[in-house]
C-alpha positions, 0 to 999 in steps of 0.5 A: 724571254730572249735566250742565247746560246754559245755557238760551239767552238770549231774543233774535231766532232769526230764522225759527224762534223756537222753535229755542232752546226745542227745543234746551234740551228736547233737551239735557234729554232727550238729556243733552247740553251745548247752548249757543245764543247771540248771536256776542259775538266769542268763537272757537270754542275760547272758546265751547266752553270757556265753555259746559263750564266750568259742567258740571264736565267741565273740570278745569284747576283740578286741578294736584295730581293724579298722573294726566293729564287728558284734556281741555284745560287752557285755551281755547287748547287747547280751539281747538286740539282743534276741529281738524275744519272742517266745510263749512257744507253738511255741518254739519247731519248732524254736529250730528244725530249729535252730539245723537242718537248713543251714543259708547259703544254702537254701534247705530242712532240710534233714532226720534228721529233726524229730530227731531235732523235738524230741529234740525240743519237749523235750526241751519245755516239760523240761522248761515247759508251762511258760518258757520264750523263746527268739531268735534273729530273723528269720535266722533259723526259716523262717517260720514265717518271712514274707518274712523278713529273718532277725536277730540281730547278737549274734556272729561274724559269717556272719550268726547266729540264737540263741534260749535261753529258761528259765523255770522249773528250767533249762536254754537252749542255742542253737546257729548256725552259717554259713559263705559264 
């Protein structure tokens, strides 16, 4: 699967001007979809939809298939799939897990987890304490799942995990996918 990501637009990222570049590098390294940009008024569902549209992971155009599609067919359904509200104080580990964790093969997060933690911390700081964070469930961040690793799909992939945040004049979308 060839995943793409949108490079962040050049604008003021606050205290860590390199955060956007680090995220772009990470997305390439870890095969994740990452979008970081200004808050332009889109809601969580529309942001996630727009970030995933160029990847081919959505199939709303497919009306002649005989098999049902797992992901949403329009931005409103995407917003509904992003049903889990994440308190800002808990957003960093959700982001880090989505950036680093395999959705298919259980195991450790590996030696790059501190980098994923730093990226999560940077995004939480950038969006601020009043940011609104959403996720589609516990496919990546299993720590809070209470033995129920469930999620609502946001893509056509077998497994996916999404974290979307809006705050402080910025918006971020992080999506991981996996196939077994």
